[in-house]
C-alpha positions in Angstrom: 6.7 -75.7 -27.7 9.5 -74.7 -25.5 10.2 -72.1 -27.5 6.9 -71.0 -28.2 6.1 -70.5 -24.3 9.7 -68.4 -24.0 8.0 -66.1 -26.6 4.7 -65.7 -24.7 6.4 -65.1 -21.7 8.5 -62.3 -23.2 5.8 -61.2 -25.0 3.8 -60.7 -21.5 6.8 -59.1 -19.6 7.2 -56.4 -22.5 3.6 -55.4 -22.2 3.9 -55.0 -18.6 7.2 -53.6 -18.5 5.3 -50.8 -21.1 2.1 -50.5 -19.6 1.6 -49.1 -16.2 -0.3 -50.4 -13.4 -3.4 -49.8 -12.2 -2.0 -48.2 -8.9 0.4 -46.4 -11.2 -2.5 -44.7 -12.8 -4.2 -44.8 -10.1 -1.6 -42.1 -8.5 -1.3 -40.3 -11.5 -4.9 -40.1 -11.7 -4.8 -38.7 -8.0 -1.9 -36.2 -8.4 -3.7 -34.4 -11.1 -7.1 -34.4 -9.6 -4.9 -32.5 -6.4 -3.3 -29.8 -9.4 -6.7 -29.0 -10.9 -7.9 -28.7 -7.5 -4.9 -25.9 -6.3 -5.2 -24.2 -9.5 -9.1 -23.9 -8.7 -8.6 -23.0 -5.2 -5.8 -20.4 -6.4 -7.9 -18.9 -9.2 -10.4 -18.7 -5.7 -7.9 -16.7 -3.8 -7.4 -14.5 -6.6 -10.5 -13.8 -7.2 -11.4 -13.5 -3.2 -8.3 -10.9 -3.8 -9.3 -8.6 -6.2 -12.8 -8.4 -5.5 -11.3 -6.8 -1.7 -8.8 -4.4 -3.5 -11.7 -3.2 -5.6 -13.6 -2.8 -2.0 -10.5 -1.4 -0.6 -10.3 1.0 -3.9 -13.6 2.6 -3.8 -13.4 3.2 0.5 -10.1 5.5 -0.3 -12.0 6.8 -2.9 -15.2 7.9 -0.9 -13.4 8.7 1.9 -11.3 11.3 -0.4 -14.4 12.4 -2.3 -15.8 13.6 0.8 -12.8 16.0 1.9 -13.0 17.1 -2.1 -16.7 17.9 -1.1 -15.9 20.2 2.0 -13.3 22.5 -0.1 -15.8 24.6 -1.1 -16.9 25.6 2.3 -13.1 26.1 3.4 -12.2 28.1 0.4 -15.5 30.8 0.9 -14.6 30.9 4.9 -10.7 31.7 3.4 -12.4 34.1 1.3 -14.7 35.9 3.7 -11.6 36.5 6.0 -9.7 38.1 3.0 -12.2 39.9 2.9 -12.9 40.8 6.9 -9.2 42.0 6.6 -9.5 43.8 3.9 -11.7 45.8 5.7 -10.7 48.9 7.9 -10.2 48.7 11.3 -9.2 51.4 13.6 -5.8 51.7 14.9 -4.3 49.0 12.7 -0.9 49.5 10.8 -0.7 48.9 7.3 2.1 46.3 7.9 -0.2 44.7 10.3 -2.8 44.0 8.1 0.0 43.1 5.1 0.7 40.5 7.3 -2.3 39.1 8.0 -3.4 39.6 4.5 -0.3 37.4 3.3 -0.7 35.1 5.4 -5.1 35.0 4.7 -3.7 34.5 1.0 -1.1 31.8 1.5 -4.2 29.6 3.6 -6.5 30.1 0.4 -3.8 29.2 -1.8 -3.2 26.2 0.1 -6.8 25.2 0.4 -7.0 25.4 -3.9 -3.8 23.6 -4.0 -5.2 20.6 -1.8 -7.9 20.6 -3.7 -6.1 19.6 -6.7 -4.1 17.1 -5.1 -7.0 15.4 -3.9 -8.1 15.1 -7.8 -5.0 13.8 -8.6 -4.7 11.1 -5.7 -8.7 10.0 -6.7 -7.4 9.6 -9.9 -3.8 7.7 -9.3 -6.0 5.1 -6.5 -7.5 3.5 -9.9 -4.0 2.0 -10.1 -2.5 -0.3 -7.9 1.8 -1.3 -8.7 3.4 -3.0 -6.6 6.9 -3.9 -6.0 9.9 -6.2 -6.1 10.7 -5.5 -2.2 7.0 -6.0 -0.9 8.0 -9.3 -0.7 9.7 -8.7 2.5 8.5 -6.4 5.2 11.8 -5.3 6.6 12.2 -4.0 2.6 9.5 -2.3 2.9 10.8 0.0 5.9 14.3 0.1 4.1 12.4 1.9 1.1 10.8 4.1 3.2 14.2 5.2 4.8 15.8 5.3 1.8 12.9 7.5 -0.3 12.7 9.8 3.0 16.4 10.4 1.8 15.5 11.6 -1.6 12.2 13.0 -0.7 10.4 11.1 -3.4 7.1 10.0 -1.7 5.4 9.3 -5.0 5.1 6.0 -4.7 4.2 5.8 -1.1 0.3 5.6 -1.3 0.9 2.0 -3.0 2.0 1.3 0.6 -0.9 1.0 2.0 -3.3 -1.9 2.9 -5.0 -2.3 -0.7 -8.3 -3.4 1.4 -8.5 -0.4 3.3 -8.0 -2.1 6.7 -5.1 0.1 7.4 -5.0 3.0 10.5 -5.2 6.4 9.8 -2.0 7.4 10.9 -0.9 4.5 8.0 -2.8 7.6 5.9 -0.3 10.6 6.4 2.4 7.9 5.5 0.7 6.9 2.1 -0.8 10.2 1.1 2.2 11.7 1.6 2.2 13.7 -1.6 -0.6 15.2 -0.8 0.9 17.2 2.4 2.4 20.7 2.2 5.9 21.3 1.6 6.4 22.0 5.6 4.3 18.9 6.1 6.5 17.2 3.6 9.8 18.2 5.5 8.6 17.0 8.5 8.0 13.3 7.1 11.2 13.2 5.6 13.2 14.5 8.6 11.2 11.9 10.3 12.2 8.6 8.1 15.8 9.7 6.6 17.5 8.4 9.4 15.9 5.5 10.3 16.5 2.0 10.8 15.2 -1.1 11.9 15.9 -2.2 15.4 16.3 -6.3 15.7 14.2 -8.9 13.7 10.5 -8.4 12.5 8.1 -10.4 14.6 6.4 -12.8 11.6 3.3 -14.7 12.6 1.0 -15.7 9.6 -0.2 -12.9 7.5 0.8 -10.4 10.0 3.9 -8.7 11.1 5.2 -5.8 13.6 8.7 -4.2 13.3 10.4 -1.9 15.3 12.5 1.1 14.2 14.2 4.2 15.1 13.3 7.6 13.8 13.3 11.6 14.5 16.2 13.6 13.1 18.5 11.9 15.5 16.7 8.7 15.5 16.3 8.8 19.5 12.3 7.5 19.2 11.3 4.0 18.8 8.2 2.9 17.1 6.6 -0.5 15.8 4.9 -0.7 12.1 2.9 -3.2 11.7 2.3 -4.6 8.2 -0.3 -7.0 6.6 0.4 -9.5 3.7 -2.0 -9.7 1.1 -1.9 -12.0 -2.3 2.1 -12.9 -1.4 3.0 -8.9 -0.6 3.8 -6.8 2.1 1.7 -3.5 3.0 1.6 -1.0 5.8 -1.5 -1.1 8.4 -0.4 0.2 11.6 1.7 2.9 12.7 
């Protein structure tokens, strides 16, 4: 009888040690529910981010398309100016006329080239590239400095706020590929010797970095950045 009692006790102890208590089961259930809720929130945030990126993309494309639509009128005026210069003017030397024509044809060429750049930029905006260096705001500024040294602005369009909420001054950086040769040189000279001053001020999803720029790095400015879906973008300059 005593032996049977011991065997029954051992059986109960074994079952209890192999199984989970109600408290343990409850804790595991709560963990699974929390994990599922976090996953749901993550998916929802990703969806909202994609929607805002699409809105930003459409906004940028609309702005550039409006510029493109104004170009035919600009081309027409440039052509009319050439026609006006070609007309006879009393007292004007041939050398003066040649200089005026050279300048006018250059202007016409630049307008047409800008139109082609606009078309390319609109097409490029359909695709948003992201980079590892965007995980840190300081790295974004360093990328700008290093790219300026090389004269390579091909990825600058991807540095603008993808929600399209950055200011117009930032656009002058992000749309660097559309600038004329002279303006690109100015931008390159402004940032190739740039350096960060102190530590960035970061609060939640907003950052501000002070930096020195200019040919002699003697001008101070602050770059505002915003964090979107874990990556940093330019927002204000």
